[in-house]
C-alpha positions in Angstrom: 213.4 27.7 28.8 214.7 24.4 30.1 214.6 24.3 33.9 216.6 21.8 36.0 216.3 20.3 39.4 218.5 21.7 42.1 221.7 19.7 42.8 221.5 17.3 45.6 223.3 17.9 48.9 226.3 15.6 49.6 224.1 13.7 52.1 221.2 13.3 49.7 223.5 12.2 46.9 225.1 9.5 49.1 221.8 8.2 50.2 220.3 7.9 46.7 223.5 6.4 45.4 223.3 3.8 48.1 219.7 3.1 47.3 220.5 2.9 43.6 223.3 0.4 44.2 220.7 -1.7 46.0 218.5 -1.8 42.9 216.2 1.1 43.6 215.3 2.5 40.1 213.5 5.4 41.5 216.6 6.5 43.3 218.6 6.1 40.1 216.1 8.2 38.2 216.2 10.9 40.8 219.9 11.1 40.5 219.6 11.4 36.8 217.0 14.2 37.1 219.2 16.2 39.5 222.2 15.9 37.3 220.7 17.0 34.0 222.2 20.4 34.4 225.6 18.8 34.2 224.7 17.0 31.0 223.4 20.2 29.4 226.6 22.1 30.5 228.9 19.5 28.9 226.8 19.1 25.7 227.1 22.8 25.0 230.7 22.3 24.1 229.7 19.9 21.3 226.7 21.7 20.0 226.7 23.3 16.6 224.2 24.0 13.9 224.8 20.7 12.0 224.4 18.5 15.1 221.1 17.2 16.5 220.9 18.6 20.1 218.5 15.9 21.0 221.0 13.2 20.1 223.7 14.9 22.1 221.5 15.2 25.1 220.4 11.6 24.9 224.0 10.4 24.6 225.0 12.6 27.5 222.2 11.0 29.6 223.4 7.5 28.7 226.9 8.5 30.0 225.3 9.9 33.2 223.4 6.6 33.8 226.5 4.6 33.2 228.3 6.8 35.8 225.6 6.3 38.4 225.6 2.5 37.8 229.3 2.2 38.0 230.2 4.8 40.6 232.2 3.5 43.5 231.0 4.9 46.8 234.2 3.9 48.5 236.4 6.2 46.4 235.2 9.4 48.0 235.1 11.4 44.8 232.1 13.5 43.9 229.6 11.9 41.6 229.7 15.0 39.4 233.5 14.6 38.7 233.2 11.0 37.8 230.0 11.6 35.8 231.6 14.4 33.8 234.2 11.9 32.5 231.6 9.3 31.6 229.4 11.9 29.8 232.5 13.2 27.8 233.4 9.6 26.9 229.9 8.9 25.5 229.9 12.1 23.5 233.4 11.5 22.1 232.4 8.0 21.0 229.4 9.5 19.2 231.5 12.2 17.5 234.9 10.4 16.9 234.0 9.5 13.3 233.6 13.2 12.3 237.2 13.1 11.3 237.1 10.8 8.3 240.4 12.1 6.8 243.0 14.8 7.5 240.2 17.4 7.1 237.1 17.5 9.2 234.1 15.7 7.7 230.8 16.3 9.5 228.5 13.3 9.7 225.7 15.8 9.4 227.2 17.4 6.2 224.4 17.8 3.6 225.0 15.6 0.5 221.7 16.1 -1.3 218.0 15.7 -0.9 215.4 13.0 -1.3 212.5 13.0 -3.7 210.4 14.9 -1.2 213.0 17.6 -1.0 214.2 16.6 2.5 217.9 17.2 3.2 220.0 14.0 3.2 223.1 14.1 5.4 226.2 11.9 5.4 225.1 10.1 8.5 221.8 9.0 6.8 223.6 6.9 4.2 226.3 5.4 6.5 226.2 2.2 8.4 227.1 2.7 12.0 230.6 1.5 12.7 230.7 2.7 16.3 229.7 0.4 19.2 226.0 1.3 19.7 223.7 0.8 22.7 222.3 -2.5 21.6 225.7 -3.9 20.9 226.6 -3.0 24.5 223.5 -4.8 25.8 224.3 -7.9 23.8 227.9 -7.9 25.0 226.7 -7.6 28.6 223.7 -9.9 28.5 223.0 -13.2 26.8 221.5 -12.8 23.4 218.5 -14.9 24.2 217.5 -12.3 26.8 217.4 -9.7 24.1 215.2 -11.7 21.9 212.9 -12.6 24.8 212.5 -8.9 25.7 211.7 -7.9 22.2 208.4 -9.7 22.3 207.5 -8.9 26.0 208.7 -5.2 26.1 208.3 -3.6 22.7 205.4 -2.8 20.4 205.3 -4.5 17.0 206.6 -1.2 15.3 209.4 -0.8 17.9 210.4 -4.5 17.4 210.5 -4.1 13.6 212.7 -0.9 13.8 215.2 -2.5 16.3 215.4 -5.7 14.2 216.1 -3.7 11.0 218.5 -1.2 12.5 220.7 -3.7 14.4 220.4 -6.8 12.1 218.7 -9.1 14.5 217.4 -12.5 13.3 220.4 -12.7 10.9 219.4 -9.6 9.0 221.8 -7.0 7.7 221.8 -3.7 9.7 220.5 -0.8 7.8 220.5 3.0 8.4 217.6 5.0 9.9 217.0 6.5 6.4 216.6 3.0 4.9 214.2 2.0 7.7 212.2 5.2 7.2 211.8 4.5 3.5 210.9 0.8 4.1 208.2 1.7 6.6 207.0 4.9 4.9 207.7 7.2 7.8 210.2 10.0 8.5 213.8 9.4 9.6 213.3 11.6 12.7 210.3 9.5 13.6 212.4 6.3 13.3 215.0 7.9 15.5 212.5 8.7 18.2 211.0 5.3 18.2 214.5 3.7 18.2 215.5 5.7 21.2 212.3 4.9 23.1 212.7 1.2 22.3 216.3 1.1 23.5 215.4 2.8 26.7 212.7 0.2 27.3 215.1 -2.6 26.7 217.8 -1.0 28.9 215.3 -0.6 31.8 214.1 -4.2 31.6 217.6 -5.5 31.5 218.5 -3.5 34.6 215.5 -4.8 36.4 216.9 -8.3 35.8 
């Protein structure tokens, strides 16, 4: 059963928020760890059998990190209140395309199977049209920094997946399913590598 760190006291939260604003990554990570219960609580509202719980949790954590990074200490509001909105926003961005028409269409709706008998979902054959994590990075940072960090931060396999997924070096972006077929690995493995690579890039960018 998942266990969570106890919530911080108001004094502890203020202290670590201050340290995080001053560039202390350990303080930021501690704030994330002590607010994972909040992420799990909010994610429960969006969880269903056709959705990947891991994806929802990862998206919720991205919202939590954004909340910590942008929280204004002078406002006097609780971090939890502000973070809840940020987490909800990230989840809604992820799920907003589930309504493709007047009826609900799930991105995880089975549409067939591959030659190995693995289920293929709608999301596997769609190009992403929502603003993704790397797009945000490129918007907020000079593109040359992204290319520099690819070589210095990622393994060769991570680099290849990020380049293929997001169309870097003037390539056309492709789906996780297409990347998996091209590299001879499973889509879920591609997803895990992609998430790990994006987190590495995010951490390096935040370190300056």
